[in-house]
N, C-alpha and C positions, 0 to 999 in steps of 0.2 A: 630411954636411958640416955643419960647425958654423956656426950663424948667430947673430950677436950682435944682440939687439934692445935698443933703448933703453927706458928707463922710460916715456917718452912714448908709444912705439909699443904697449907692452903695455896701457896704459890705453885706447887707441883700439880695440884688438882686443876687449877686454872689453866696452866700450860697445856695439860692433856686435852681439856675441852676445846681450846683454840685450835690445836692441831687437828682435832677430830672434825671441827667445822670446816677447815681449809681442805682437808682430804675429801669431805663430802661434796664440796663445791667443785673440786677438780673432777671428781667422778661424774657429776651431772653434766659438766661441760663436755667431757669426752663422749658421753652418751649422745649428745646432740650435735656432734661435729658434722658440718654440712659438706657435701661434695663440691668439687670445683665447678664453678658456673661457666657459661660461655661469655662472649664479649659483651653481652647485654644482660648478664645475670639471669639467664633462663634455666640454670641448673637448680630447680626448685626442690623442696623437701616434701616427703610423703605426708609428714605430720601437718605441714603448712597447708597442703592441699586438702587434707581431711578436714581441717578447721574451716575451710571455705566450702566444704561439701562437694568438692569436685574431684576430677581425676587426680591421682597421686602424682602425675607427671605434668600438671599444670604449671605454667611459668609466669613470672611477673612481666607484665607488658611494659614496653618501652615508655619511659616517662612516668611510670607509677612509683609508688613508695614501698619501701621494704618494711619489715616488722618494727624497725626502730625509727621509722618516719623519714629515712633518707631516700634520695633519688635512686630507684632501683637500677642497677647496671652501670651507673656512672663511675663509681670507684672500681667496680670489678672490670670495667672495660680497660682501665689503665693497667689492671693486673691480670690481663688475659693469660691463662696458663698456656705454656708451650709444651708440646709433646716431644718425644725423643727424636722425631723426624723433622723437627722444626716447624710443625704445623700448629693449628689451633686445637687445643685439647678441651674436650667437653666430658663431663662425668655426671652421673646421677646414680646414687647408691653405689653398687659394685660395678655397674656397667659404665664404660667410657669409650670414646672414639676420638680419633685425631684426623683433622681435615687438612690436606696439603694440596696446594695448587702448584703442580710440577710441569716443567717444560718437557715435551717429548717430540723430538723432531720438528721443533718450531711451533708445535701445537700445545697450548697449556690445557691440562686435564686435571681433574680432581682425583686424588688418591685418599682413601679412607682406611685407617688402621683401627681394629677393634681391640678392646681390652676388657678383662674381668679382674677386678681387684688389682688393677695396674699391671696385670700380666697379659701378654699378647694372646688374642683369640684367633682362631682360624677365620679366613675371610668369609666363609659360608655360614658363620655362626649367626649372622643377621642379614636381613634385607635392608638396603639403604637406598634412599633417593634424595636428591637435592633440587629444590625449586629456587631459581634465580629471578628476582624482580628488578628490572632496570629502572632508571629514573624516569623514562618515558612511558612506563607501565608495561613494557613488553616482558613476557615471562618465558623462561626456558626450563623445561623439565629434563633432568638428567637421571638416567638409570645407571646402575653399577653392576659389574660382573667381577667374579674373583680373578685375581692376577697375582700369582706367587703368594706373598703374605699380606696382601692388601686388596681392597676393592678399587676398581678403576672405572671412571665415568666413560660411558659409551660414546659421548660426543665431546668435542673440544669446547673450551670456554673462550669465546671471541673477545678481543679487545674492544673497548676499554674495560678494565676490571673494576667497575663501579656498580654495585648491586647490593641488594639485601637477600641473604640466603637462608632458606629454611631446610634443615637437615632432619629427615624422618628415618628412624631406624626401628625395625621390628625383629625382636628376638623370638625364640620359641614361646616365651611366656609373657613378655612385656613390650609395649610400644614406648618409644622415646622420641622427643622432639626438641631440637636445639636451633637457635638462630644466631646469625652473625652478619655483619656488614663489611663490605670492602669498598674503599674509596681511593684506590690507586689511580693516579693521573689527574685528580681534581686540581684545578687552578684556583687557589684560594684568593677570593676577592669579596669583601663585604660591600654592603650597599653604598657606604660612603666612598669607598675606592672606585666603585663603578660609576657613581655620579661625578666624581672628580675627574675621571678619565674620559667622560662624555661618551660612555658606551651605552648605546640604545638597546634596551631589552624589549624584544617584540615577541609576538605569539604566532605560531604557524596557523595558517587558515587556508580555506579554499580560495581560488583566484581564477579569473578569466585570463588566459594567456593567448596572445595573438602570435601564432607561429609565423615568423617572417624570414625572408631571404634578402640579404643585402648584396648588391652587385655594384662594381665600380662602373662609372660612366663618364661621359664628357658632353658638355653643352655644345650643340651644333645649331646652325641656321635652320629655321623651318624652310625646307627646300620648296614647299608648296607656296611660300610667300617670299621667295628670293629670286631676283632676276639679274642675269648678266647682260647688261645693255650693250648692244652692238649698233653701229651707225647704219648698217645695211646698204651703204653706198660709200665709195671711197671719196676722200676729200682732204682738205686742209683745215685745221682748227682755227676758227676766227675768234671765238671767245669761249671761256669756261665760266659758268655761273654757279656751279655746285662744288662745294669743298668736301673733303673727307670728314666723315662723322656728322655731316649736316642732315637734318631732318627735312624731307621734301614731301610735297603733296602730289597727288596724281595729276599729270598734265603739266607740271612745272618744268620750265626749260632748264636743262642741265648744261647744254653746250650748243654752240652754233658752228657748223662747218660749211666751207665753200666747196661744192661738188660740181664738176663739169658734167658728170653723168646725169645728175639730177637736172641740170640745166637743159640737157638734150631732151629728157623725158618731158619736162614742162613745155619745151618748145613744140614737141610732138603733140601734146595735148592742145595747145593753143592753135596749131595748124589744123588739127582734126576738127576743132570747134568752128574754125572759119569755114572749112570745107562743108561742114554740116549745115551751116547757115546758108551758104550758096546753094547746096543741094535742096534744101527745103523751099527756097524761093523758086528754083527751077521747077520743082515738083508741083508747087501750087499753080504756077503759070501753065504748065503742060496739062494739068488736070482741068483747068478752066477752059483751055482751048479744045481739049478733047470733048468736054461736055457740050461745048458750043458747036461741035462738029467742024471745027476749023483745022485741027491737026489730027494726025493718025493716032490710033490707040497705042501703037508701038512706041511712039515718042513719050506718051504718058507713062507707060510701063517702064521704059528705060530711066526716066526721071525718078520714078518711085524706087527703083533698085539702087540708083546712085545715092538717094537720100538714106536708105537703110544701111548701105555700106559705110556712109559717113557717120551714122549713129554708132555703128559697131566700132569704128575707129576711135570715136570719142570715149566710149565706155572702156575700151582697152587701155587707152592712155590714162584714164582716171584710175583704173584698177592698179596699174603699175605704180602710180604715185601713192595710192592708198596702201599698197604693200610696204612701201617705205615709210609710211606715216607722214607723208608730205602732202601739201596742198598745191593748187595751181601756181600760187605765188607765196613767197615767204612773208608771213606776218602782214599781208596786205600791202607790202611796200613795192611790189612789182619786181622784186629780185628773183631771177630764175635759178641761180646757183646756190643760194643761201638755204641751209637745211637746219632746222631746229630739232635737237634731240631732247625728248621729253621723258619724265618719270612715268613708268607704267602704272604705279600705284603708290599709296602713301608708304613711306619707309625711311630708312637711314642709309646714307651713302657709306658703304663699308669699304669699298675699293674704288680707286680712281687711277686710270692708266692713260692719261692724255695731258697735253700742255699746249699753251698758245703757240700757233704756227706749226704744230706737228702734223705731218702727213699720216693719215691713218687709212687702213684698209677697211673694206666693207664688213669683214667678219671679225674685226678686232674687238676684244672685250674691253670697253673703255670705262664702264662703271659697273659696280656690283651694288645693288640696292636690296635691302632685306627689311621686311616688316618684323620688327623684334617684339611686337606685342604678344607673340607666341614663339616659343623656341622648342627644339627637340633635345631631349637627353638621350644620347645614343649609348646602348648597353650591349656588352658582349655576354651572351648567356651560354654557360657550359651545357653540354648535352644532357647531363644528369638532372639539370634544373628546368629543362624545357617544359615539363609537365606542370610546373608551378607558375609559368609565365604565360598569360593569356591576354588576347586583345580585349580591351574594355576593363581590365583589372585596375583598381585604384592603387596608387603607390605614393610614397613620400620621397621627395628628392631633397638631399641635404648637401650643402656645399662643404668641401674639405678645407677651403682656405679661410672661411669665416663662418660665424654662427648664423646660418640662414637655412630655412627649409620651406617647402611648398608642396601642396598636393598636385598630383598629375594623373594622367590616364595613359595606359599602354595603347598606342594606336597602331602598332605594327610589330609582328614577330616573323622573322625570316624563316623560310621553309628549308633553307640549305645551310649546311655547316661548312665553315671555311676549311680548306684542305690543310692549311698550316696550323691554324688556331684551334680547330675542332669546336668552334663556337658559332652560335647563330646571333644575328643582329636583332636587337629590339629597340623600338623607339617609344619615347614617352612624350606626349604633348603636354607642354608646360606653359601655363599663362605667365606673362612677364610684363605686368602693367607698369612697374616702376623701373624697368630695364636693369634690374640687379643681376639677372642671369645672363652673363655675357658669353658669347661663343668662345670655346676654348677652355672654359672653367671645368675643372675636375669635380665630380660629384659622386655621392653614394646614393644608389636607388634602393629603397627598402620596399619590398613587395610583401604584403600581408597575404599569406596563403590560406589560413583558416583560423578560427577561434575555438579554443577548447577550454572546458571547465575542469580544473584539476583539484583534487581534494586537499593536497598539502603543498604549500608554496612558501618560500622565504624570499626576502629581498636579496638582490645580487651581491650587495656589499657584505652579506653574512657569510659568503662562501670564501673559505681560506684553503690553502693547499698545505697539508701536513703529510709528510712521508709520501709525496707525489700522489696523494689522493684527496678528493674534495672533502672538506670537513666543515661542520657547523659546530660552534661552541654553544651547548645547551646549558641553561641555567639550572643549577642544582643548589641545595642548601650549602652555603659557605663559599660559593664560587661558580665556576664554569667547568664543563666537562667536554672534551673534544669528541665529537661523534662523526664517524665516517658516514657519508651519504652517497646515494646513487641519484644523479641528477637527470632530469628530462628536458622538457621544452622550456624555452625562455623567450621573453620579449625585450630583454635588456634592462627591465626594471625589477621583475620578479622571476624566479626560476622554480620549476617543479621539482619536488623531492619525491622520487619514486620509492626509495627505500631508506630507512634510517631514522625517520622522524614521524611522529603521529600528530594529528590535529590538536591544536591547543598547547603544544610544547613551547616553552619560553626559550629564546635563543638570543645571542648577541648579534645585533644588526649593524648599524653604523658604528664604526669604531671597533669592530671585531679584530682588526689587526693589532690593537693594543693588547687584547686578551692573548693573541698568538705570541706576542713579544713576551708577555709574562710567562707563558708556557715555556718559551725558550730559556728564560732566566732560571726557572725552577726545574728544568729537565735534568734528570740524572739517571744513570743506569739502575735497573732494578732486577731482582731475581724473584722467582716464585718459589 
């Protein structure tokens, strides 16, 4: 049957069709409304999971693509939902939870609030746990117990708050899993900024550390090779042939003095020698006469005794002169009162206490000569360190006034402690071929006690002090993170990290102070 429609009726029918299509599209959109996701878009859909053939609570992995081909989680991270308590809000279907990092008595702990269709649930409606993964790979498992209207973590969350968190919730019927990341305190520095600031990025590794003890000391004469020269006979100085600081050889004449006492001893020796010559002649004559039966045996025996006494007198006079270091005559010139004072060994004249024409006593110290080819570094050792200082131990001696060091050996450790200082003396034998170690020079003596292999060590320039605690800035994506550490042994170049870092962790070495300064610029108060 043919129906005639007016133009006005056609427009009405078309409008009804358009409105119907719009209403249908709206209804379909509302039916597929997705729940609020977490910071990385892990609030997935049951339908989406079923399409993949997996658990209906499966979530898009970080860096993946969503159903529209966009980076999963990137836009949603910027639009992270906030809960009524100011925390991170996560939801899947009708179930939701809010994670709050709250300060309690100076200890930050997680609080978790549960929701069903955006209405609060009792804290025992689900079991919740959170796993934290730090940048160095360290994990922390947190369990929760009901507390008023929320769940509270059983353990605090230590600083710094930089981690990836996985929240697992189990209701009576369904398991849920959410993830989020926290980057509080990260010092933003990209690779170009790090290179421009000359910050060296190193990796922690095992190292051999020599445990050493450094003690202050002073260079002294080697007393085994130092002589205080005395004339051994009184006299007047006739000449001085050695000057202060002069190197002398063994037997070299240092000075000449005129001594009346020496003259008498030489005269005594000469007289004894003359008497011995006469006694020998008499003895030979009496012996011959006795053998020829001309004279009595008694005369022969008396002549023998007189010769023996003369020999004793000569030896006595010679030994007196030998004790003085003098001969029968001075330098073969026949002078009886002239005495040459000679160097006892090769060395340097360190002190001189005589001058021409001066009268000196027999026990006056007129020269000090020291062989400086070896010197002593004298060290005061505290009682607590005596077990580390042993005879024969190898050490390194470093000058404090200039850049010089030399190896040495501990030659002596005192067995008594000083009453006032409560320290024991130790000496280090130090070769001094170029005479650079001068007596009186202050030095530091480094004693290596033992060598240890440590699993984790960093360079000493990586250690900075933040809030009065040793800190290392570890490399994380986008910059550096301050990490408090517990230090152990050190040899001045590297230091052992007992706690706080793992092998292979990257950290700021040389130039780490620049990272610390950047932290100071960006520091601001924060609340949890």
